[in-house]
N, C-alpha and C positions, 0 to 999 in steps of 0.2 A: 378227471383233470380239472383242477380249479386254480385260482390265484388269489392272492391277498395283497393289499397295498397298505402301507402305513399312512398316517396323517402327514400333512406337510409340516416341515419345520422352517421357521423364518430365519433367514440369514441377513444380518444387518452389518453394514460397513460403517465403522466409526472413523470419520475423517477429522483429525485434530485441526484446531484453528491454526492459522499461520503464526509464525513467530518472527518478531523483529529482532535482528541481531546487531544492527547499527542504527542508533537513534540519530535524528538530525541534531545538529549543534547550533547554539546561538551564534549569530553572525552579524557583524556591523560593517556596513559599506558606505562610502561617501555618496552623496546625492549624485545622480546621473551615472553612477557605476553599475556593474552587473553583480547581482547576488546569486549565489549557487548554494542550494541545500541538497543534501544526499541522505538517503535512507535505504537500508538493505534488510532483507528478510528471506525466510524460507517458508514453503508450504506445499501441501499435497494437492493434486488435482489442478483444476483450472483457476489459478490465483490471479485475481485482478488487483491492481495497485492504483492509488490515486492520491493526489495532494489535496489537502483541505486547509481552509483558513478559519481561525476562531471566529465564532459569531456567525452572522449571516453574510459577511463579506465574502464574495467569491475570490478565488485565486485570480490575480490580474490577467486580463485578456492577452496582454503582451508576453506573458510567461510561457515558457516552453518546457515540456516534460519529456525526458528521455528515459526509457526503460531498457536495462541491460539484463538479459537472462542467461545464466550459465546453469549447468546441471545442479549446482549446489546453492545458488544464490540468485535472488531477484533484486536488482538495485534500481531505485527510481531517483532521478536527478531533476530538481526544479531549478530552472534558470530564469531569472527575472532581469531583463536588460533595462538600462536607463531608470534606475530606482528613483522614485519620488517619495515624498513624505506620505502620500496616500497609499503607497505599497507596503508601508511598515505594518507589522502585525505579527501574530503567532501562527505559524504554519505547522502542520503535522501530516504524516503519511498514513494511509489506511491500506492494509492488506486483507483481502477477502477471498474465501473459497467456499462456494455454496452459501450457506447461511451464516457461516462463522466469520467474524470480523476481528481484526487486531489493529489497534491504533498505536502510533508512536506516542511517547510521553507528551 
C-alpha cells in the first residue's frame, strides 16, 4: 500500500481595478455658497474612495465627504460649504481596491 501526491498548483485571483462610471463635472458657485461634487464607480473587494485636489493642496478641512454604497455602485460626494477663492481648484476622486487605483479624469 503506497500513495503518491502531485506537485502544488498555484491559484491566483485577478481582481480588476475599479471603474468610474460617473465623472465629477465642472461646477461654478458664488463666493460663500456651497459646492457639491459627485463621483460614482464600481469595484470588487474592499474598495476605498477618496477626494483629491490637484497639486499639493489638500481638500479643504471644512469639506465633508459622504459615501453611499449600494450593491452595484459606490458614490462619493464632496461638499464644500462657504466657498472662498482659496478653495477654488481641480478636484478628482480615487477608487482603490488592493493595489489597483482608478482616478476620475
